C-alpha positions in Angstrom: -203.2 128.8 -43.6 -206.3 126.6 -43.7 -208.2 129.4 -45.4 -205.5 129.8 -48.0 -205.5 126.0 -48.7 -209.3 125.7 -48.9 -210.1 128.9 -50.7 -207.1 129.9 -52.8 -205.6 126.5 -53.6 -208.4 123.9 -53.6 -210.9 126.7 -54.6 -208.9 127.3 -57.8 -209.9 124.6 -60.3 -206.7 124.9 -62.4 -204.6 124.3 -59.3 -206.9 121.6 -57.9 -206.8 119.5 -61.1 -203.0 120.2 -61.3 -202.6 118.7 -57.9 -204.5 115.7 -59.0 -202.3 115.2 -62.0 -199.3 115.6 -59.6 -200.6 112.9 -57.3 -201.3 110.6 -60.3 -197.9 111.0 -61.7 -196.2 110.4 -58.4 -198.2 107.2 -57.8 -196.9 105.9 -61.2 -193.4 106.8 -60.1 -192.7 109.0 -63.0 -189.4 110.8 -63.2 -189.1 114.4 -61.9 -189.2 115.9 -65.4 -192.5 114.1 -66.3 -194.0 115.1 -63.0 -193.2 118.8 -63.4 -194.2 118.9 -67.0 -197.4 117.0 -66.5 -198.5 119.1 -63.6 -197.7 122.5 -65.3 -199.4 121.4 -68.5 -202.6 120.5 -66.6 -202.7 123.9 -65.0 -201.9 125.7 -68.3 -204.7 123.7 -70.0 -207.3 125.3 -67.6 -205.9 128.8 -68.3 -206.0 128.2 -72.1 -209.6 126.9 -71.8 -210.6 130.2 -70.3 -208.8 132.3 -72.9 -210.4 130.3 -75.7 -213.8 130.8 -74.1 -213.4 134.6 -74.2 -212.7 134.5 -77.9 -215.6 132.1 -78.6 -218.1 134.0 -76.4 -217.3 137.2 -78.2 -218.1 135.6 -81.6 -221.2 134.0 -80.3 -222.4 137.3 -79.0 -222.1 139.0 -82.4 -223.9 136.1 -84.1 -226.8 136.2 -81.6 -227.1 140.0 -82.2 -227.4 139.6 -85.9 -229.6 136.5 -85.7 -232.0 138.2 -83.3 -232.2 141.3 -85.4 -232.7 139.5 -88.7 -235.3 136.9 -87.6 -236.7 138.4 -84.4 -236.1 135.1 -82.5 -233.5 134.2 -79.9 -231.1 131.8 -81.6 -228.8 129.7 -79.5 -225.8 127.8 -80.8 -225.1 124.7 -78.6 -221.4 124.4 -77.7 -220.1 122.2 -74.9 -216.8 124.0 -74.6 -218.4 127.4 -74.4 -220.9 126.6 -71.6 -218.3 124.7 -69.6 -215.9 127.6 -69.8 -218.7 130.1 -68.8 -219.5 127.9 -65.8 -216.0 127.6 -64.5 -216.1 130.9 -62.5 -219.1 129.8 -60.5 -218.8 126.0 -60.5 -215.2 125.3 -61.2 -214.3 123.7 -57.9 -217.4 121.5 -57.9 -216.8 120.5 -61.6 -213.2 119.5 -60.8 -214.1 117.5 -57.7 -217.0 115.7 -59.4 -214.8 115.0 -62.4 -212.0 113.5 -60.4 -214.1 111.4 -58.0 -216.3 110.4 -60.9 -213.3 108.8 -62.5 -212.7 106.9 -59.3 -216.3 105.7 -59.3 -215.9 104.6 -62.9 -212.9 102.5 -61.9 -214.7 101.0 -58.9 -217.8 100.0 -60.9 -215.6 98.5 -63.7 -213.7 96.6 -61.0 -216.7 95.1 -59.3 -219.3 94.8 -62.1 -219.4 92.9 -65.4 -218.9 96.2 -67.3 -215.2 96.5 -67.7 -215.2 99.9 -69.4 -212.8 102.7 -68.5 -214.1 106.0 -70.0 -211.0 107.8 -71.5 -212.7 110.7 -73.3 -211.5 113.2 -70.7 -213.1 116.4 -72.1 -216.6 114.8 -72.1 -216.0 113.7 -68.5 -215.3 117.3 -67.6 -218.3 118.6 -69.6 -220.7 116.1 -67.9 -219.2 116.9 -64.5 -219.9 120.5 -65.1 -223.5 120.0 -66.2 -224.2 117.7 -63.2 -222.7 120.3 -60.8 -224.8 123.1 -62.4 -228.1 121.1 -62.2 -227.6 119.8 -58.7 -227.1 123.4 -57.5 -230.7 124.0 -58.6 -231.9 121.3 -56.3 -230.1 122.9 -53.3 -227.1 120.5 -53.2 -223.9 122.0 -52.0 -220.5 120.9 -50.7 -219.9 117.2 -49.9 -223.4 115.9 -50.7 -223.2 117.5 -54.2 -219.7 116.0 -54.8 -220.7 112.5 -53.6 -224.0 112.3 -55.6 -222.4 114.0 -58.6 -219.5 111.6 -58.6 -221.8 108.6 -58.4 -223.9 109.9 -61.3 -220.9 110.7 -63.5 -219.1 107.4 -62.7 -222.2 105.4 -63.5 -222.7 107.2 -66.8 -219.1 106.6 -67.8 -219.8 102.9 -67.6 -223.4 102.8 -68.8 -222.8 104.9 -71.9 -220.3 102.5 -73.6 -222.0 99.4 -72.1 -225.4 100.1 -73.8 -223.7 100.9 -77.1 -221.3 98.0 -77.2 -223.4 95.4 -79.1 -223.6 97.9 -82.0 -219.9 99.0 -81.6 -219.0 95.3 -82.1 -220.9 95.4 -85.4 -219.0 98.5 -86.5 -215.5 97.3 -85.5 -215.9 93.5 -85.9 -214.2 93.0 -82.6 -214.6 93.7 -78.9 -211.2 95.4 -78.4 -212.6 98.8 -77.4 -215.8 100.7 -76.7 -217.1 104.2 -77.6 -216.8 106.5 -74.7 -218.6 109.7 -75.8 -221.7 111.4 -74.4 -223.5 111.4 -77.7 -224.2 107.7 -77.3 -228.0 108.0 -77.0 -227.9 109.5 -80.5 -225.7 106.7 -81.8 -227.9 104.1 -80.2 -231.0 105.6 -81.8 -229.3 105.8 -85.2 -228.2 102.1 -85.0 -231.8 101.1 -84.1 -233.3 103.2 -86.8 -230.8 101.7 -89.3 -231.8 98.3 -88.2 -235.5 99.1 -88.8 -235.3 100.8 -92.2 -232.1 99.5 -93.8 -232.9 96.0 -94.8 -231.2 95.3 -98.1 -229.5 98.7 -98.3 -225.9 98.6 -99.5 -223.1 99.9 -97.3 -222.0 103.5 -97.7 -218.5 102.3 -98.3 -219.5 101.1 -101.7 -219.9 104.8 -102.7 -216.9 106.7 -104.1 -216.8 110.1 -102.5 -215.0 112.9 -104.4 -211.6 113.7 -103.1 -212.6 117.4 -103.2 -214.8 116.8 -100.1 -211.9 115.3 -98.1 -211.3 118.7 -96.5 -214.4 118.1 -94.3 -212.3 115.7 -92.3 -210.1 118.6 -91.2 -212.1 119.9 -88.2 -210.5 123.4 -88.2 -211.2 123.9 -91.9 -214.7 122.6 -91.7 -215.6 124.6 -88.6 -214.2 127.8 -90.3 -216.0 127.2 -93.6 -219.3 126.4 -92.0 -219.3 129.3 -89.5 -218.2 131.7 -92.2 -221.1 130.6 -94.4 -223.5 130.9 -91.4 -222.2 134.4 -90.5 -222.6 135.5 -94.2 -226.2 134.3 -94.3 -227.1 135.9 -90.9 -225.2 139.1 -91.7 -227.0 139.4 -95.1 -230.4 138.8 -93.4 -229.6 141.4 -90.7 -228.6 143.9 -93.4 -225.4 146.0 -93.9 -226.9 149.0 -92.1 -227.4 147.2 -88.8 -224.1 145.3 -88.9 -222.0 148.3 -89.9 -223.9 150.7 -87.7 -224.3 148.6 -84.5 -221.6 145.9 -84.5 -218.7 146.3 -86.9 -217.8 149.9 -86.2 -218.1 150.8 -89.9 -216.3 147.7 -91.3 -217.9 146.2 -94.3 -220.5 143.7 -93.2 -219.2 140.8 -95.3 -215.6 141.3 -94.1 -216.9 141.5 -90.5 -219.0 138.3 -91.0 -215.9 136.5 -92.4 -213.7 137.5 -89.5 -216.3 136.6 -86.9 -216.7 133.2 -88.5 -212.9 132.7 -88.4 -212.9 134.0 -84.8 -215.4 131.4 -83.8 -213.3 128.7 -85.3 -210.2 130.1 -83.5 -212.0 130.1 -80.2 -213.0 126.4 -80.6 -209.4 125.6 -81.7 -207.9 127.3 -78.6 -210.4 125.6 -76.2 -209.7 122.2 -77.7 -206.0 122.8 -77.4 -206.5 123.7 -73.8 -208.6 120.7 -73.1 -206.1 118.4 -74.8 -203.3 119.8 -72.7 -205.4 119.8 -69.5 -206.4 116.1 -69.9 -203.2 114.9 -71.5 -201.8 113.9 -68.1 -204.9 113.1 -66.2 -206.2 110.4 -68.5 -202.9 108.5 -68.7 -202.6 108.7 -64.9 -206.1 107.1 -64.5 -205.4 104.5 -67.2 -202.2 103.4 -65.4 -204.1 103.0 -62.2 -207.0 101.3 -63.9 -204.8 98.8 -65.7 -203.6 97.6 -62.3 -207.0 97.7 -60.6 -209.4 96.5 -63.3 -208.3 93.2 -65.0 -209.5 92.9 -68.7 -210.5 96.6 -68.8 -211.7 97.9 -72.1 -210.8 101.4 -73.1 -213.9 103.5 -74.0 -212.6 106.0 -76.6 -213.7 109.2 -78.2 -216.2 108.8 -81.1 -213.6 109.5 -83.9 -212.1 106.1 -83.0 -214.8 104.5 -85.2 -214.5 106.9 -88.1 -211.9 104.8 -90.0 -214.3 101.9 -90.1 -216.7 103.8 -92.5 -215.1 106.9 -94.0 -218.0 107.6 -96.4 -220.6 107.3 -93.6 -218.7 110.0 -91.7 -219.3 112.5 -94.4 -222.9 111.4 -95.0 -223.7 111.4 -91.3 -222.4 114.9 -90.8 -224.2 116.4 -93.8 -227.6 114.8 -93.0 -227.4 115.5 -89.3 -226.8 119.1 -90.1 -229.6 119.2 -92.6 -232.0 117.7 -89.9 -230.8 120.5 -87.6 -231.7 123.2 -90.2 -235.1 121.7 -90.7 -235.6 121.5 -86.9 -235.1 125.2 -86.7 -238.4 125.7 -88.5 -240.4 123.6 -86.0 -238.9 124.6 -82.7 -240.6 128.1 -82.5 -244.0 126.4 -83.4 -243.6 124.4 -80.2 -242.7 127.4 -78.1 -239.0 126.5 -77.9 -236.0 128.6 -78.5 -234.4 128.2 -81.9 -231.3 126.0 -81.8 -229.0 127.0 -84.5 -227.1 123.9 -85.8 -223.6 124.0 -84.3 -221.0 122.5 -86.5 -219.0 120.8 -83.7 -221.8 118.6 -82.4 -223.3 117.9 -85.8 -219.9 117.0 -87.2 -218.7 114.6 -84.5 -222.1 113.1 -83.4 -223.6 113.2 -86.9 -220.6 111.4 -88.3 -220.6 108.8 -85.6 -224.4 108.3 -86.0 -223.8 107.8 -89.7 -221.2 105.0 -88.9 -223.6 103.2 -86.5 -226.6 103.6 -88.9 -224.5 102.2 -91.7 -223.4 99.2 -89.6 -227.1 98.2 -89.1 -228.8 99.6 -92.2 -226.4 100.5 -94.9 -226.9 103.8 -96.8 -230.5 104.2 -95.6 -229.5 103.6 -92.1 -226.7 106.1 -92.3 -228.9 108.8 -93.8 -232.1 108.4 -91.7 -230.1 107.4 -88.5 -227.9 110.5 -88.7 -231.0 112.7 -89.3 -232.6 111.2 -86.2 -229.5 112.3 -84.3 -229.7 115.7 -85.9 -233.3 116.1 -84.6 -232.3 114.9 -81.2 -229.4 117.4 -80.8 -231.8 120.1 -81.8 -234.7 119.4 -79.6 -232.9 118.1 -76.5 -230.7 121.2 -76.1 -233.9 123.4 -76.5 -235.6 121.5 -73.7 -232.5 121.7 -71.5 -232.2 125.5 -71.9 -234.8 126.4 -69.2 -232.8 124.5 -66.6 -229.6 126.2 -67.5 -231.0 129.7 -68.1 -232.3 129.7 -64.5 -228.7 129.9 -63.5 -227.8 132.6 -66.0 -226.5 130.5 -68.9 -228.7 131.9 -71.7 -226.4 132.3 -74.7 -225.5 128.7 -75.2 -226.2 125.1 -74.1 -224.8 121.6 -74.2 -224.9 120.1 -77.7 -224.7 116.3 -77.6 -227.7 113.9 -77.0 -226.6 112.5 -73.6 -226.2 115.9 -72.1 -229.7 116.9 -73.1 -231.3 113.7 -71.9 -229.4 113.4 -68.6 -229.8 117.1 -68.0 -233.6 117.1 -68.5 -234.1 114.0 -66.4 -231.8 115.2 -63.6 -233.1 118.8 -63.7 -236.8 117.7 -63.4 -236.0 115.2 -60.7 -234.3 117.7 -58.4 -237.1 120.2 -59.2 -240.0 117.9 -58.4 -238.6 116.2 -55.3 -238.1 118.6 -52.4 -236.1 116.3 -50.1 -232.4 115.9 -51.1 -232.4 112.5 -49.5 -235.2 111.4 -51.7 -233.4 112.8 -54.8 -230.4 110.8 -53.7 -232.4 107.5 -53.3 -234.3 108.1 -56.6 -231.2 108.6 -58.6 -229.5 105.5 -57.1 -232.6 103.4 -57.9 -232.7 104.9 -61.5 -229.1 104.0 -62.0 -229.6 100.5 -60.7 -232.5 100.0 -63.2 -230.3 101.3 -66.1 -227.5 98.9 -65.1 -230.0 96.0 -65.1 -231.2 97.0 -68.6 -227.6 97.3 -69.8 -226.8 93.9 -68.4 -229.7 92.4 -70.3 -228.7 94.3 -73.5 -225.2 93.0 -73.1 -226.4 89.4 -72.9 -228.6 89.9 -76.0 -225.8 91.5 -78.0 -223.4 88.6 -77.2 -226.1 86.2 -78.3 -226.6 88.1 -81.5 -222.9 88.0 -82.3 -222.8 84.3 -81.7 -225.7 83.7 -84.0 -224.1 85.9 -86.7 -220.9 83.9 -86.4 
């Protein structure tokens, strides 16, 4: 019986997270219908995630084959959903445990520190938990020590990320009602600082009239489909019809094949996002209900699209120029001995758009353009530098896309590699987090002072 509980029940991530949702709903005294519905939807979300991953991985495999044949380089498309889905088989239990206890650490830090942020972007919580679990494995961490350390790292990041960005978030929103809880925050912070440095006297992007014909870019499904179809057309054309029709498509016209693979990629992303939404739809409200009672004056840290309505033109500008910077970066990565990072639409759309909003808030149009390009460069080079850490565990076809994953992964990966003692790794990470909290506290004070001066 114990073996069944530990191996088959707690060892199955979908069931484990479903049990957590069940407990959270029972604590809030939900009615029986909500409890059954919320628990089953959580389990179903994990299953849908895996199904979407299979679709997306198939499309990525075809793209990589054409890209490698056409340009004789190993091209990698960063995609958070894809790599997390790939890692679930080997690290699913560790990911689930770090994610759940990381949320608890987030609440505890918010309760007993000046940073009252509750990180509510559940899918990014899961992605970061997965990356932490994968990297700690390379340092020899297993079992309870891995879960304890991973939860502390994740919980701290869930507070630090919105805290460091909040002075600039207030400039975007004009209030202190919510924070940005998204692990692309390093890119947004850099964009805001670049905008502040270069944008003196530049007018806001919101004074520009954007043609309604470009409004479709705000529909993620349409923009993902369009961009991936274009990318597949370009790569299929470069690879040549003979290779595509002879080796990949089974005789189907190479352009038709490219079109369908681009659509297939978008479908895979859509399925995965649907699974993630269903998976986290009950967990996040459960935590929010608990947090509201435990953390007075808590501020919700929301997904980056929460700031999009504050600068709609900057969203489009940020996406386009971040993507352009990603294309330019492709030319320089091989010169530095790094794998080519093919710009992925999902990270460039969401993080590029948010970077454009932050850059505009501090530096107008110039800030939006140059700040989002800085973000585009970061999410090209950081994933390339993170690849060696992940490829050592067999994840060679894709990597994490957003800036925070790259920076945290590189720092954590090198730390566990350089320090042989697990205890010293533990102490070093705690000290590093303490320093980051101190820096964030000083930044918070400066940001409040700046707001007072502006007022």
